[in-house]
N, C-alpha and C positions, 0 to 999 in steps of 0.2 A: 323260353325261347334260343332257337339254337345259333351259334354264330360259329362259324368255320373260317378261318384265316391258311390259306399256305403260305408259307417260306418255303423259297427256292432256295439249297446249298449255295448256288450262285451270286446271292444277291447277300449273303451273310456275309459282311465284313471283320475282314480277319483285323484286329485291333490289341496291341500291345496288352500283356500281364501286369495286374496292376505294381509289380516291382522288377517290373522292365523287363524281364526275365527268358519269356516269349511271347506268343502270342495265342490268343482265341477267338471261337469266332461265337458273339451271343447272339442266342434262339432267339431269347425272349425274358422279359423283364418285368415286374410290375411293383409300382403301378405304372404305365407306359411313361416313355420319359426319364424316367427317373434311373440315376448317372451310379457308380459304382460302391459311393458312401451309402447313400438315400433307398435303396429299392426292399424291398417286401421278401421278395424271394427272385432269384435268377436263374436261369437256364443257361450251359453254353456247352463246344467242343474246343476241345483244349488239343494241341498238339505236339507234344514232348520230345523234345530230342535230345536231350541235354539231364545229368544230373542238376539240381539246386534246388535251394530254398522254397517252402510257395508264400505266395501271396499273404497276407496277414489280413482276416476280417473280423474284426472287432463283434462281439457278440454274435455272430452268424456262426449258424453250423453247416456242415457239407455235407455233401452226399457227394462220393466217386468211383464211378463203373468205368473199367478201363472195357474198351468198347472194337479195339484193335491191339495190339501188339501182344508182347508176352508177360505182360504185368511191370509193375515196382513196388521197391519195398521201401515205406513210409516210416521215416521215426518220427512220433507225433509227442513234441511235447516228450523224449529222449524214451518214448517202449517203442519198440518195432511190431510196424503193424505189413504182415505180405499180404499181398494187393495182386493174386499170381493167377487165382480165377476168370478169367475173362466174363463179361456179364452179370459180375457180385457184384452190389453196391455195395460199395464202404463206408459206413460215416463215423465224421472224426468236428471235434470243434475247428472252426477254421482262424480263434484268435490264439492260439496252440502254435509255437513255434513248429515248421514240419518242413523238414527235405526230402526230397524224394529220389531214388537212385534207381533209373531204369536196369530193371533183371535181361530183356535182349533184347537191346536196341528200344526205337521209336515206339512210343505208344499216343493214342488215341483216345481221350478220355473225355466223359459227358460229366458232367458238373451238374451239380443240383446245388446249389444255397438259398438257405432263409435265416432271415433273425431269428431269434431266442427270443422266446416269452410272447411271442407274436400268436398263443394257440393255430398257427401252421403244422398242417400234416402235410408230410409229403412221402409220398406212396413210390419208387421207382422198380419197372419191372420191363426185361427185356421178353420179348416173348416170338416164336415159331409155330408158324402155322394159322391160326385160322383163333380170334378172340372178336366177342358179341363186349363193344364200348356202350358205357351208361354214365356220363359225366354225372355226379352227384351236384345237387343246389349248391352253389355257392364255389365250386371247384372249379377248374381249369383243369384240363389233362391236352397234353402234348404228346405226338405220334412222330420219332421219327426214325424213316430207315434208315438201318446202318449199313446194309449190303446188297441185296437185290431189293427192287421194287417194290415198295408196298404198296397195295388196295385199299382204301376206307369204300368198300363197296356200293353203301345205301347213297354216298355223295360221289361215285363217279371219279372220283378222285384218285390220281397215281402218283405215289411221292417215289422219286428216284433217288439213288442214294444221298443221305443229310440232307435232306429236304425236310422240309415240318411240316405235321399239322397243329393247329393253336386251337382248343374246343370247348364252347360251353354248351350245354345240352344237350340231350340226344347226338352220338355221334355214327350211331350204325356196326357193320360191322368192319373188323380190319382184317386183310390177309395178308397172307407175305409166304415164299417161298424161302426167306432168309433169315434175319432177323430187324426186330425193331422196339425200340425203347417205348415205353407207355409209363411217363410220368404224372400223376395227379398231386395234384397240390389243393387245398384248398385254408384258405388264407381268409381271415376274415372281413 
């Protein structure tokens, strides 16, 4: 059975980061209604305009993808991780002290977080052009339009910049002239 929800960017509320150092727009979390401390997985967009520490998330693994801007120089547990390639996912533990330094001005990061040890699988891809989407059983797929509109052809849905489609079941074909992030999450 196919389930498709469209979340408009204008309806995504900006909320303070857990450490109070900025704001993020939560796209989706599971289970629905879960908070910052009890989600199984969470997807958000964060505007980063200053250097500083990342919020700590005990027992959580993070995947950060810079989708706008020049990137960040991260220090994760004392080790440097240069995240300067746009659209390239970067994984790191959310419970290790992490500092971020902007390379050349503000960035927008797509963040995917999930609890470690729950047999959760996360795949983040940024695509251009067309892509057939088949949502595997037991999985959720999120499509985030990153710049120009993206279309879910068979559903006749148009996603404007930062709009999101959340789907289970067969979704159809994604088409975009710009970029769209496709996040697949399998959580038992």
